C-alpha positions as CSV (number, residue, x, y, z in Angstrom):
1,M,103.9,90.6,110.2
2,K,103.4,87.2,107.8
3,T,105.4,86.3,104.5
4,I,104.0,86.0,101.4
5,R,103.4,82.2,101.8
6,E,102.1,82.5,104.7
7,L,99.3,84.8,103.4
8,R,99.0,82.7,100.4
9,D,98.7,79.4,102.4
10,A,96.2,81.6,104.4
11,K,93.9,81.7,101.7
12,G,94.8,78.1,100.6
13,W,96.1,79.4,97.2
14,T,98.4,77.9,95.0
15,Q,101.7,79.7,94.0
16,L,99.8,80.3,90.3
17,E,96.4,81.1,91.9
18,L,97.7,84.0,93.4
19,A,100.2,84.6,90.3
20,N,97.0,85.0,88.2
21,R,95.0,87.4,90.6
22,L,98.1,89.6,90.8
23,G,99.2,89.6,86.9
24,V,102.6,87.9,87.1
25,T,104.7,85.0,86.7
26,P,104.0,81.8,89.2
27,S,108.6,82.3,89.5
28,T,107.9,85.5,90.8
29,V,105.8,84.4,93.4
30,Y,108.4,81.9,94.2
31,N,111.4,83.6,93.9
32,W,109.6,86.2,96.7
33,E,109.1,83.8,98.9
34,R,112.3,82.6,98.4
35,G,113.8,85.9,99.4
36,R,115.5,86.1,95.7
37,F,113.2,89.4,95.1
38,E,111.0,91.9,96.6
39,P,108.1,92.7,94.9
40,R,108.2,96.6,93.1
41,L,105.9,99.2,95.1
42,S,103.1,98.3,92.6
43,Q,103.1,95.2,93.4
44,L,103.4,95.6,96.9
45,R,100.0,97.2,96.7
46,D,98.4,94.7,94.6
47,L,99.4,92.1,97.6
48,A,98.1,94.0,100.3
49,R,95.3,94.4,98.2
50,V,94.7,90.8,97.6
51,F,95.1,90.0,101.0
52,E,93.2,92.7,102.4
53,I,95.8,94.2,104.7
54,R,98.0,96.5,105.3
55,M,101.6,96.9,102.9
56,D,103.6,97.2,106.2
57,E,102.0,93.8,107.4
58,I,104.1,92.2,104.6
59,D,107.2,90.4,105.7
60,F,110.1,89.6,102.8
61,V,112.2,87.5,105.3
62,P,113.0,84.6,102.8
63,E,111.8,80.9,103.7
64,P,114.7,78.9,105.4
65,E,115.9,76.1,103.1
66,S,115.1,72.6,103.1
67,A,117.2,70.4,105.4
68,T,117.4,67.8,102.1
69,K,118.9,71.0,99.9
70,K,121.6,71.5,102.6
71,L,122.4,67.9,102.9
72,A,122.8,67.5,99.4
73,A,125.1,70.2,98.7
């Protein structure tokens, strides 16, 4: 299983490019990648379609916070 960011990076797409392919905003993609929200079922289907994988191959583990963000807190 791979996260949305890993899948996006493997395709060489920016968050904006993925958002345009899915018909969502770049902030939606950002929030999915950070684990703030999970895609709705219809969006999950679209993600699987654009990445050419099964829906159950997408992992929703959020990205770890960067060390700089933790130090700033």
